[in-house]
N, C-alpha and C positions, 0 to 999 in steps of 0.2 A: 439437451440446450441449456446454455449456462444463464443463470438468473444472477441479477445482482442486487443484493439485500443492503440496505444500509440502516445502522443501528448507532445510537448514542452512546458514549463511552461508558455509561454504567447500567445498560439495559440488560435486564435478567437473561433475555435470549441471546444475547451476545455470549453470555457466559456459556450456556449450554451448547452452543454452535461450535466455539473455538476452544475450550477447555482439552478435549481431545487431542488437538492439534499442539496447541501452545504449552502442554506439559509434556509431551511428545520429545524425548531426547534426540531424535534425528531430527526435528524441526528447530529445537533448541541450537543444536550444532551447526544447523544451515544459516542460523541467524547470529553466527561467531560466537555461541555461547552468552549470548546478551538475552536477558529474559523480556519478553513482550511485557508492556505497561499500558495503561488507560486511565482515565479520569473523566470527569465531566466535560472536559476541554476536548475531546475526542470524538470524532464520527468515524466510525468503522464500514469499511465497503467491501463486503465479501463476496465471492463468487462461489455460487452453489449450483450444482449439477445433481438433480434428484434431491438425494439428502445428503449427498457427498459435497464438503466443504473442498474447493479445488485452489483457493488461495485469498488471500485478504490484503487490503491497505489501509492501515488507520491515518488518520490525518488529524494531527493535532492544530487546533485554533489557538494561535500566540497571542493574537490581538482581534481587532475588529477588522483588521487588513490583511494579516499575515498568517498563513498556515503552511504547516511543514508536514510532508511523508517522511516517515523514517520506519524502521524495522519492519517492512512488508513480507510478506510469505508467498509464494505460489508454488505448488506442490506438482511441478512438470517442467519439463527441457525442450529446448528448441521452439518447432512450430507451436504445440499446444501451450507452451509457457506464453509466447507471442499473443496467441489467441485470448487467454485469460486476462493477460494484462490489458489488451486492447478492447475488452469488456469493462473493466474495471477503471481504466482512466478517464474516459469519455463522461462517467456517472461524475467523478471528481471533480474533471474541467467544469462540468455543467453549474456544480455548486460552488466551486471555488475558482470561478472565470477570472480573467486577467482584467476585465474593466472593474472589478472592484476588489480583488483579493492579489497579494503577490504571494504565490505558491512555490515554494522552495521543496526539494526532494533530495534525500541522501539515497542515491540510487546505487544498485549493484553495478558493478562495470560491465557484468554480461548482459545487463537491461538498459546501457545508456543508448543504443541505437533507437529500440522500441520508444522510449520516452521522447527521443529527438523526433520520432514520428508524430507526436502530440504537443510539439512545438515549446519542449523543453529545451533548455540552453544548458550549456554546460558554462560552470564558474570555474575560477583558476582552482578552486580546493579539489585535491584528489588524494586518495589513501591507496592503500594496495588494493582493496577490494571495493572501494565505494569512490563514486564522484559525485561532488554536489551540483546541482540543477535547479534552475527555476524557470519560472513560466509568467 
């Protein structure tokens, strides 16, 4: 059973949980060779099954009213990927709901339909691998 853990961007537990993933060449390659970064402005949502991290979504708080999802990772495909994202996104939406936050996401094209199920809408901005969305 997947549990969602929420950690601040400089929490020592965050580093212990994610270091094996964010330093893995395959994971970095999946992130278009872009390193993952964090600061005190980030809140991380981590999907854990037992002791195994299945995926994570960092949310950067840009201001009191704007937050951005960018450079997330899910270590699964197809149905399992959808299930993991379907566990992570409601936790984020609960904390960054539309009544008080503008939530942007730089979403992998393959995940666009999953994000749409959680009321994210595509913007005009689209790249080869990503689409910009908001909620």
